[in-house]
C-alpha positions in Angstrom: 53.2 17.1 -4.9 51.0 14.1 -4.2 52.3 10.9 -2.3 50.6 7.5 -2.3 51.8 4.1 -1.0 51.8 1.4 -3.6 52.4 -2.3 -3.3 54.5 -3.7 -6.2 55.8 -7.3 -6.4 55.1 -7.8 -2.7 57.0 -4.6 -1.8 55.8 -1.2 -0.7 56.8 1.7 -2.6 55.9 5.3 -2.7 54.5 7.0 -5.7 55.1 10.6 -6.1 53.3 12.6 -8.5 53.9 16.3 -9.5 53.0 18.9 -12.2 55.9 20.8 -14.0 55.5 24.4 -15.3 54.3 23.2 -18.6 51.5 21.3 -17.0 52.9 17.8 -17.7 52.2 15.2 -14.9 55.5 13.7 -13.6 55.2 10.1 -11.7 58.1 8.3 -10.1 58.4 5.7 -7.4 60.9 5.4 -4.5 61.3 2.1 -2.6 60.3 2.3 1.1 
């Protein structure tokens, strides 16, 4: 799983990227 800091609307969030068993990329963000 990769994690990248990302600034959205003046707020810092973390973008998480993972790959499931079928090879699909899953992206989701969590607030700091």
